[in-house]
C-alpha positions in Angstrom: 91.0 65.0 148.1 90.1 65.8 144.0 89.0 68.2 141.9 88.2 67.5 138.5 86.8 68.8 135.6 86.2 66.9 132.6 84.9 68.0 129.2 81.4 67.2 130.0 81.8 69.2 133.0 81.2 72.3 131.4 84.0 74.3 133.3 81.9 74.0 136.7 84.4 72.8 139.4 83.7 70.0 141.6 83.9 69.7 145.4 87.4 69.4 146.6 86.9 65.4 148.7 90.0 63.8 151.2 91.3 60.9 149.5 93.0 60.8 153.6 90.4 62.3 155.8 87.5 64.5 155.7 88.6 67.8 154.4 87.1 70.3 152.3 87.7 72.6 149.8 87.4 75.6 151.6 90.4 74.0 154.2 92.7 75.0 151.4 91.7 78.3 150.4 94.4 81.0 150.9 97.1 78.3 151.6 100.8 78.5 149.9 101.1 76.0 147.1 104.5 74.2 148.1 104.5 72.0 144.9 102.7 71.2 141.8 103.3 68.3 140.0 102.4 67.2 136.5 101.0 63.9 135.8 100.3 62.4 132.7 97.4 59.4 132.6 98.4 57.5 128.8 101.2 58.7 126.6 102.9 61.9 127.6 102.2 63.9 124.0 102.7 67.4 125.0 105.6 68.6 127.1 105.5 69.4 130.6 107.1 72.6 130.4 104.4 73.6 127.6 101.4 72.2 130.2 103.0 74.6 133.1 103.3 77.8 130.9 99.3 77.5 130.0 98.4 77.5 134.1 99.0 80.6 136.6 99.0 78.0 139.4 102.9 77.6 140.4 104.8 76.7 143.6 104.7 79.4 145.7 101.0 81.0 144.7 98.0 81.2 146.6 95.9 77.9 146.6 92.4 79.3 145.1 90.3 76.9 143.7 89.0 79.8 141.0 92.0 79.5 140.0 92.1 75.9 139.3 89.2 76.4 137.4 90.6 79.3 135.3 93.6 77.0 134.3 91.4 74.1 133.6 89.6 76.6 130.9 93.1 77.8 129.7 94.3 73.7 129.0 90.7 72.8 127.3 90.8 76.4 125.4 94.7 75.0 124.2 93.3 72.2 122.2 95.7 70.3 123.7 94.5 68.2 126.3 91.3 65.9 126.8 91.0 65.8 130.4 92.1 67.5 133.5 92.0 66.5 136.7 93.1 68.7 140.2 93.9 66.5 143.5 95.6 68.4 146.5 97.0 67.2 149.8 98.5 68.6 153.0 102.4 69.4 152.9 103.2 70.9 156.1 101.7 74.2 156.6 101.0 74.6 152.6 99.4 72.2 150.0 101.0 70.2 147.5 98.6 70.4 143.9 99.1 67.2 141.6 97.6 68.1 137.8 96.6 64.4 136.3 96.6 65.4 132.6 95.6 63.2 129.2 96.8 64.7 126.2 95.6 64.8 122.8 97.5 62.3 120.6 100.4 62.8 119.0 100.2 63.7 115.1 102.7 61.3 113.3 101.3 61.4 109.6 98.7 63.1 107.7 96.9 61.4 105.2 94.5 62.2 101.9 91.3 60.8 101.0 89.2 62.3 97.6 92.3 64.2 96.4 92.2 63.4 92.3 93.8 66.9 91.4 96.5 67.1 93.7 99.0 64.4 95.2 99.1 63.5 98.7 102.3 65.3 99.4 101.6 68.4 97.6 98.4 68.9 100.0 100.7 68.4 103.2 102.7 71.1 102.0 100.0 73.5 101.9 98.5 72.3 105.2 101.2 73.8 106.5 101.2 71.0 109.3 103.9 69.6 111.2 103.9 65.9 112.5 105.7 64.8 115.8 103.3 66.7 118.3 99.8 66.7 119.6 97.8 69.6 117.2 95.0 71.2 118.7 91.4 71.9 117.0 92.2 75.5 115.7 95.6 74.0 114.2 93.6 71.4 112.3 91.2 74.4 111.3 93.6 76.2 109.9 95.0 73.1 108.0 91.8 72.5 106.5 91.5 76.0 105.8 94.9 76.4 103.6 93.8 73.2 101.5 90.5 74.8 100.5 92.1 78.1 99.7 94.8 75.9 97.6 91.9 74.5 95.8 89.9 77.1 94.8 92.8 79.2 93.5 93.1 76.7 90.7 89.6 76.9 89.7 87.5 74.7 92.3 85.0 76.8 94.1 83.0 74.0 95.9 85.7 72.2 97.4 85.5 71.0 101.1 87.9 69.5 103.7 86.9 67.4 106.8 88.8 65.4 108.6 89.4 62.5 110.9 92.0 60.7 113.2 92.8 57.3 112.8 95.0 55.3 115.8 98.1 53.7 115.1 99.6 50.9 116.4 102.0 53.0 118.7 99.8 54.2 122.0 99.1 57.9 122.2 100.3 58.3 118.2 97.0 58.8 115.6 97.5 60.0 111.9 95.2 62.7 110.4 93.2 62.2 107.6 91.8 64.7 105.5 88.5 64.0 103.9 88.4 65.7 100.5 85.4 66.3 98.1 87.0 68.5 95.0 83.7 69.5 93.6 83.6 70.6 90.0 86.7 72.9 88.5 84.7 75.9 87.1 86.8 78.9 85.9 84.8 82.2 84.8 84.5 82.6 81.1 82.2 85.4 81.0 80.4 88.1 82.9 76.9 88.7 81.7 74.2 90.8 82.8 70.9 91.0 82.0 68.1 93.8 83.1 70.8 96.2 83.9 69.2 99.5 81.8 70.8 101.9 83.9 74.6 101.3 84.5 76.9 99.1 82.0 78.0 96.0 82.5 81.4 97.6 82.7 80.3 99.7 85.7 79.1 96.5 87.5 81.9 94.5 86.7 84.2 96.5 88.9 82.0 96.4 91.8 82.4 92.6 91.9 85.5 90.8 93.1 85.5 88.1 90.9 86.6 88.3 87.4 86.6 87.0 84.0 89.3 85.0 83.0 92.2 87.2 81.4 95.6 87.4 79.7 97.3 87.9 83.0 95.3 85.2 84.6 98.6 83.6 85.8 99.7 86.5 87.7 96.1 87.7 88.7 94.2 84.5 89.2 91.5 86.1 87.1 88.6 83.5 86.4 88.6 81.8 89.7 86.5 82.2 92.3 84.9 81.2 95.7 81.0 80.1 96.1 80.9 82.6 99.0 82.3 85.3 97.2 79.5 85.4 94.7 77.2 85.8 97.9 78.8 89.0 98.6 79.7 90.0 94.9 75.8 89.8 94.5 75.4 92.5 97.7 77.9 94.6 96.6 75.5 95.2 93.2 72.5 95.6 95.2 74.1 97.9 97.2 75.8 99.9 94.3 72.2 100.2 93.0 70.9 101.5 96.3 73.5 103.9 96.5 72.4 105.5 93.3 68.6 105.3 94.2 67.4 102.2 93.6 65.9 101.1 96.6 64.2 97.9 95.9 66.9 96.6 93.6 66.7 92.6 93.1 69.8 90.8 92.2 70.3 87.2 91.3 73.8 85.6 90.5 73.6 82.0 88.6 76.1 79.9 87.1 75.9 78.7 83.5 78.3 75.4 82.4 79.8 76.5 79.1 82.4 73.8 78.3 85.9 72.3 79.9 85.2 73.2 83.5 84.0 76.8 82.6 81.2 78.7 83.5 79.0 82.3 82.3 78.2 84.0 85.5 74.9 85.3 84.9 73.8 88.5 86.8 70.4 88.6 87.0 68.6 92.2 87.9 65.3 93.4 88.4 66.5 97.6 89.1 63.0 98.6 90.1 62.0 102.6 90.5 64.6 105.3 91.8 63.9 106.5 94.8 64.0 110.0 96.2 64.2 110.7 100.2 60.9 112.9 100.6 61.9 114.1 104.3 64.2 113.1 107.3 63.1 112.9 110.8 65.0 112.1 114.0 63.5 110.2 117.0 63.1 111.8 120.7 66.7 113.1 121.7 68.1 114.7 125.1 72.2 115.5 123.9 71.5 117.3 120.7 68.6 118.8 119.0 67.7 118.4 115.2 69.0 121.3 114.3 72.7 120.5 114.9 72.5 117.3 113.2 70.4 118.4 110.0 73.6 120.6 108.6 75.9 117.6 108.8 73.5 115.2 106.8 74.3 114.0 103.3 71.6 112.7 102.4 68.4 115.0 102.7 64.7 116.2 101.6 64.7 115.9 97.9 68.0 113.5 97.4 67.8 110.9 95.4 67.9 107.7 97.8 71.3 106.6 98.5 72.2 103.7 101.1 76.0 105.0 101.3 75.1 108.2 102.2 72.6 106.8 104.7 75.6 105.0 106.2 77.5 107.9 106.5 75.0 109.5 108.0 74.7 106.9 110.8 78.3 107.0 111.3 78.1 110.5 111.5 75.3 110.6 114.2 77.3 108.1 116.2 80.3 109.9 115.8 78.7 113.2 117.5 77.5 111.3 120.3 80.5 108.6 120.5 83.0 112.3 120.8 80.8 113.6 123.8 81.3 110.4 125.7 78.0 108.3 124.8 79.3 104.9 124.0 76.7 102.6 123.7 74.4 104.9 121.6 72.4 103.1 118.9 71.4 104.9 115.6 68.3 102.6 113.7 67.5 104.2 110.2 63.8 103.4 109.3 62.5 103.7 105.7 58.8 104.2 105.1 56.8 105.1 102.0 55.9 108.7 101.2 54.0 108.2 98.3 55.0 107.3 94.9 59.1 106.5 94.6 59.2 108.5 97.7 60.6 107.6 101.1 60.6 109.2 104.4 63.9 108.1 106.6 63.6 108.3 110.7 66.2 107.9 112.6 65.7 106.5 116.2 68.5 107.2 118.4 69.2 104.9 121.8 71.5 107.6 123.6 72.8 105.4 126.6 74.9 106.8 129.1 77.7 108.9 129.0 81.3 107.7 130.1 84.4 108.1 131.1 87.6 106.6 130.5 88.7 103.5 132.7 91.9 101.7 132.2 93.6 101.6 128.9 94.7 97.8 128.5 97.5 96.9 126.1 97.8 93.4 124.8 99.7 91.2 122.2 102.6 92.9 122.0 105.7 91.0 123.0 108.7 93.2 121.4 107.2 96.8 121.1 107.2 98.6 124.4 103.8 99.4 125.9 104.9 103.2 126.1 105.2 103.1 122.2 102.1 102.3 122.0 99.9 103.8 124.7 101.5 107.4 123.6 99.6 106.8 119.8 96.3 106.3 122.3 94.7 110.0 122.6 92.2 108.9 125.2 93.6 109.1 128.8 91.9 107.6 132.2 89.6 110.3 133.4 88.9 111.6 129.8 85.2 111.3 128.5 85.2 108.3 126.4 85.3 109.4 122.9 84.3 106.5 119.9 86.0 108.9 116.9 89.2 108.7 119.1 89.2 104.9 119.1 89.1 104.9 115.2 92.2 107.4 115.5 93.9 104.9 117.8 93.1 102.4 115.2 94.7 104.6 112.3 97.9 106.0 114.2 98.7 102.1 115.5 98.2 100.8 111.9 100.3 103.8 110.3 103.1 102.6 112.6 103.7 99.4 110.5 104.3 97.9 113.3 101.4 95.1 113.1 99.6 93.1 111.1 96.5 93.5 113.2 95.2 96.3 115.3 91.8 95.9 117.0 90.8 99.0 119.3 87.8 98.9 121.2 85.6 100.1 124.5 84.2 97.5 127.4 82.5 98.1 130.8 85.1 99.1 133.1 83.8 100.5 137.0 80.5 102.5 137.1 80.1 104.8 134.8 83.7 103.9 133.0 84.7 102.6 129.9 88.3 100.7 129.5 90.1 101.1 126.3 91.3 97.7 124.9 94.0 97.7 122.1 94.8 94.5 121.0 97.8 94.1 118.5 99.5 91.3 116.5 102.9 92.3 115.9 105.0 91.5 112.6 108.3 91.8 111.4 109.5 95.2 110.8 113.5 95.0 110.2 114.7 94.1 106.6 118.2 93.2 105.0 118.3 93.9 101.1 121.6 92.6 99.6 121.9 92.1 95.5 122.4 94.1 92.1 119.9 96.5 90.9 119.3 98.6 87.6 119.8 102.5 87.3 119.4 104.4 84.4 121.9 106.5 85.8 125.0 103.9 86.2 123.4 100.8 84.8 124.4 98.0 87.1 124.5 99.0 91.0 124.9 96.7 94.0 123.3 97.8 97.2 123.0 96.3 101.1 119.8 97.9 102.7 119.3 97.6 106.8 116.2 99.0 107.9 114.5 98.5 111.2 111.5 100.8 112.0 110.5 99.6 115.4 114.5 99.9 116.7 115.4 100.7 120.1 118.8 101.9 120.3 118.7 101.5 124.4 118.0 97.5 124.0 121.4 96.2 123.5 121.9 93.2 120.7 118.1 92.9 120.3 117.8 96.8 119.3 113.8 96.2 118.9 110.4 97.3 120.3 111.5 101.3 120.8 109.5 102.5 118.0 112.8 104.7 116.7 113.6 104.5 112.9 117.3 102.8 111.9 118.2 102.5 108.3 121.4 101.7 106.8 122.3 102.1 103.2 125.2 101.2 100.9 125.0 101.8 97.2 128.4 100.8 95.1 128.1 101.3 91.1 130.4 102.5 88.1 129.3 106.3 88.3 128.7 106.2 92.3 129.5 105.2 95.9 127.0 105.8 98.7 126.8 105.5 102.5 124.4 106.6 104.9 123.4 105.9 108.4 120.5 107.6 109.9 118.0 107.2 113.6 115.1 108.9 114.1 113.5 108.8 117.7 109.3 109.9 116.7 109.1 111.2 120.4 111.9 112.9 121.5 111.8 113.4 125.2 108.4 111.7 125.2 107.3 114.7 123.3 105.5 114.5 119.2 108.7 115.8 118.7 111.0 113.5 115.7 114.4 114.1 116.6 116.5 112.8 113.8 120.2 112.0 112.8 122.3 111.2 109.3 125.8 110.3 108.6 126.7 110.3 105.0 129.5 109.6 102.6 128.4 110.3 98.5 130.9 109.8 96.1 129.3 111.3 91.9 130.9 111.1 89.2 127.5 110.8 87.1 126.7 114.7 87.9 129.4 115.6 85.1 131.8 114.4 82.7 134.2 116.8 83.6 134.3 116.7 87.6 133.7 114.1 90.6 131.7 115.3 93.6 132.1 114.2 97.0 129.7 114.9 100.2 130.5 113.8 103.3 129.0 115.1 106.9 126.6 115.0 109.4 123.0 116.4 109.7 120.3 116.6 112.6 116.7 117.5 112.3 113.8 118.1 114.5 110.4 117.6 113.4 106.9 119.1 114.9 103.7 118.2 114.0 101.0 121.2 113.8 97.8 119.4 113.2 96.6 115.8 111.7 98.4 116.8 108.5 100.9 119.8 109.0 104.8 119.7 110.7 107.4 122.4 110.8 110.7 120.9 110.5 114.5 122.3 111.1 117.7 120.6 109.9 121.3 121.6 110.3 124.1 119.8 107.9 127.5 120.1 108.2 129.1 118.7 105.4 132.4 118.7 103.7 132.0 119.2 99.6 134.9 118.3 97.3 134.8 119.1 93.7 137.6 117.3 91.8 137.8 118.7 88.1 139.2 116.6 85.1 142.6 117.5 83.8 141.2 118.0 80.0 139.5 121.2 81.0 139.7 124.4 78.6 141.2 127.4 80.6 138.7 129.1 79.6 136.1 127.1 81.3 133.9 128.5 83.8 134.4 125.1 85.5 137.8 125.9 86.6 136.8 128.3 89.2 134.5 125.6 90.8 137.4 122.9 92.1 138.4 122.9 95.7 137.4 121.8 99.0 133.8 123.6 100.8 133.0 123.2 104.3 129.1 123.6 104.1 127.1 125.0 107.5 123.4 125.1 106.6 120.1 125.4 108.3 116.9 124.7 106.4 113.6 125.0 107.6 110.2 123.5 105.8 106.3 124.1 106.4 104.5 120.8 105.0 101.0 120.2 104.8 100.2 116.7 103.0 97.0 115.1 102.8 97.5 112.3 100.6 95.8 109.5 101.1 99.0 107.3 100.7 102.5 107.9 100.1 103.2 104.9 97.9 99.7 105.3 95.2 98.2 108.8 96.0 94.9 108.7 95.0 93.8 112.0 96.2 95.0 115.0 98.6 97.7 116.8 98.0 101.3 118.0 99.6 103.0 121.2 99.9 106.0 121.8 100.7 107.4 125.4 101.6 111.5 125.6 102.2 114.0 128.0 103.4 117.9 127.2 103.6 120.7 129.4 104.6 124.3 128.4 104.4 126.9 130.4 106.0 126.7 129.6 109.5 130.6 129.1 109.4 132.2 127.6 106.6 133.2 128.3 102.8 129.4 128.5 101.0 127.3 131.8 102.1 124.0 131.1 100.2 120.5 131.1 100.9 117.6 129.1 99.2 113.5 129.4 99.0 112.0 126.2 96.9 108.0 125.6 96.9 106.9 122.1 95.8 103.1 120.9 95.5 101.5 118.0 94.5 97.9 116.9 93.5 96.1 114.0 92.9 92.2 113.4 91.7 90.8 109.6 91.6 88.9 109.5 88.6 86.6 107.0 86.5 87.8 103.0 86.9 90.4 104.1 89.3 92.5 106.1 86.8 94.5 108.9 88.9 95.5 112.6 87.8 98.4 114.1 89.5 99.9 117.3 88.8 103.6 118.0 90.5 105.5 121.1 90.2 108.3 122.9 92.2 109.3 126.8 91.7 112.9 127.5 93.6 115.8 130.1 93.5 119.4 130.2 94.9 121.5 133.0 95.6 124.5 134.2 97.1 124.9 136.8 99.9 128.7 136.8 100.1 129.9 135.5 96.7 129.3 133.3 94.0 126.8 130.5 94.2 128.7 127.1 93.8 128.1 124.5 91.3 127.1 121.9 93.7 124.3 124.4 95.0 123.0 125.4 91.5 119.9 123.8 89.9 119.1 121.6 86.9 116.5 119.9 85.7 116.8 116.1 83.6 116.1 112.8 84.1 113.8 110.7 86.3 111.3 112.6 87.9 111.7 115.8 86.5 112.0 116.3 82.9 112.2 112.8 82.0 112.6 113.4 78.0 116.4 114.8 78.6 119.7 113.8 80.1 120.0 113.7 83.9 121.2 117.2 85.0 121.2 118.2 81.1 118.8 121.1 81.3 119.7 124.7 82.5 122.8 127.0 81.2 125.5 125.7 79.6 129.7 126.5 79.6 129.3 127.5 75.8 132.5 130.3 75.9 134.4 128.0 77.9 134.3 125.5 75.3 133.1 122.3 77.3 129.4 123.0 76.4 128.8 121.4 80.2 125.8 122.5 82.3 126.4 124.5 85.2 123.2 125.2 86.5 121.1 127.9 87.0 119.8 129.8 90.5 116.2 129.8 89.1 114.0 127.3 88.4 110.1 126.0 87.7 108.6 122.6 86.8 105.6 121.5 86.2 104.5 117.8 85.3 100.9 116.0 84.4 100.7 112.7 84.9 97.5 110.0 84.1 97.8 106.7 85.2 95.3 104.0 84.2 95.5 100.1 86.0 96.0 97.0 84.0 96.2 94.8 86.6 96.5 95.2 90.1 100.1 95.3 90.3 100.7 97.4 87.2 99.2 100.7 85.6 100.1 102.4 82.7 100.9 106.1 82.6 101.0 108.9 80.0 102.8 112.6 81.2 103.6 115.8 79.6 106.6 117.4 81.4 107.8 121.1 81.2 110.0 123.3 83.1 113.0 125.9 82.9 116.6 127.1 84.4 117.7 130.2 84.4 120.8 131.6 84.8 120.0 134.4 87.2 118.3 134.5 90.6 114.9 135.6 91.4 113.9 135.1 87.6 111.0 133.2 87.0 110.4 133.8 83.3 109.5 130.7 81.2 110.8 132.3 78.0 113.1 129.1 77.6 110.4 126.6 78.6 111.6 122.8 78.0 108.8 120.4 77.7 108.5 116.5 76.9 105.4 113.9 76.5 105.8 110.2 77.5 104.7 106.9 78.5 105.5 104.6 81.4 104.6 101.9 83.6 104.3 101.6 87.3 104.9 98.2 89.0 104.5 97.0 92.2 106.8 93.9 92.7 106.3 91.7 95.3 110.2 91.8 95.9 110.2 95.4 96.4 107.9 97.3 99.0 108.1 100.1 96.8 107.0 100.8 93.3 109.3 100.6 90.4 108.9 103.2 87.2 109.6 102.8 83.9 109.1 105.9 81.1 110.1 107.0 77.9 109.7 110.3 77.0 110.6 112.3 73.8 111.3 116.1 73.8 108.6 118.2 72.6 110.3 122.0 72.7 113.7 122.7 73.6 115.5 126.2 73.6 118.9 124.3 73.6 119.5 122.3 70.7 122.2 120.3 73.0 119.7 118.9 75.1 118.0 117.2 72.7 119.1 113.8 72.6 116.2 112.4 71.4 113.8 110.0 73.4 115.2 109.2 76.6 114.6 105.7 78.9 114.7 106.0 83.0 113.9 103.9 85.6 113.3 104.9 89.3 111.8 104.0 92.6 108.3 106.1 91.9 107.9 107.5 95.7 107.0 110.6 96.7 108.0 111.7 100.1 
């Protein structure tokens, strides 16, 4: 009997006909498959194991005609077969299934026709194709897109790539030939605007992804563009006008050849009149009343019309309904004239039905455990379906940084239910870094970093997929030896509690010219979120601190009382509120951190410290960023003096950048060393303004000021230090964190010893 489906059959199964008798398809339904045999018609270009892996039909499974149809669809969808034929025959009490497949030709060579700019070898490399096996249509189309993208990156926006196969003398083997129409090379010399009476050319250029060729085009690829990008830029300019009230604006972008393959882009604009909203109304609703929605609108009567605000209001209305379980609500805005330069907006709402959550389906995760993903999904089976929580799910999973792509959607479940579908595409979450770096403290430093942000302590030898965060760092320099190893479980006991532990060893000679400090110990912490943006963190730290003085210290020096070994046992509590839009490059929001540390739960150190820290960010015109960063802190002893390693200092990167590291504070003047010995009260404030130069480079200007007073609880700024400077912020491909390079000069220095002239600082610009 045969059960066959070819490409022309459009995935509909044919009747099973017996080869040996009058058996019909239903005679095999429900029987056990005793054997699955793969037979090739023509050359064998796809490995048998690969064919079997694509099929659900296996020896020992139950024979279903529907199952064979599904396997046929899967095999064709893989792009690896040209034809599939299933045969079945009795085998004792079961059935033997034979799959006859005609596989795609093996690709043995890649050729190119029409290319004059790039050599065949270069294009073959950029295609990212590997010969020696059959290729699916999807792989070939991806190779075509890679070649087109490569051409476009060198100024050929109109390139097009097609392909054909060419049989070789060997059976089942073909060459793949790419046919290239390169088009003309175009680089954007200038972008000109005509008809823009209400907005400057500079404002409109910022709405376009296409840029004029500039000095840094070798780095930013400015001046290069794609034809489809011009359409997108045209729509962006139209939307910019419409968001400012120009409802009827018309925009057209044309290319004017200049010379040597360069073009000017001419953007012709007919602005039209500016429109005002006369009134806003809603269609028939049963879930909400109009009065419930009006206060949440951003586009109201007598407001300037704005396409952006109207989209925001549509999103708001859908969110209102989505939060109540109405997953299929449709909000359709209608704009009608209401007199000269005035319009009415009417939102027609189709409410649909209310749904509960059915299943929560997780797909695409091959390394990450289901529970790691599922615990980030606030929607549980039986809850009212909430489309707002779908967006929350997507944002939470993206913030994990485990996945290159996240999709969260709803689909029909049973009657009255919507299933939640989460599809992820995993990416590498581990990193190893070995090399040499530079530091403004000890110039050259060697480092070794091991990090895994999706670690699993209970998955030996693989150690991935559990959602834990592991890090091991080693730094070796002329002035330091640092080693630390840490592990964080963000969902301790399957609750939203982050349990962390750290082991560390730090030997530092850069703190002072007169002593060496060594810290070795461990810490354990517990962090509890109090909401979407706030949290409470507790930490216990036990460490041995050793202060080793140099031999040449005068007898009268205050440092003489600091030498020795100290056991420090401390408990700290911090309240943190963080609304920043990013930790790497914040543009808006703020962070506040209030902390209390008590040392003296056993051990030799008896102090308590209070600190208040804050950061605030504003995103201003032209993507410039204004930021404030400040701290106020006090330390006091409750069983004796405050040791030097508990005192406070300013100077160096991230604090007073016009002064040397830890060179601002009370000094050992009477003791004859003039060494800064630190204070017990600290205040610091910095204002910084950064401007984008190119996508990966920002220029900065800043002003820092601060004080360190000897006594506890002394916030007097009478001895105020300050500096002013400039800097560069670099986002380099070799580092996930931005690098800051600053030069600052002192403006005010009550202690003349601290004024050493201009200072360079470079450091990782990352605010935790």
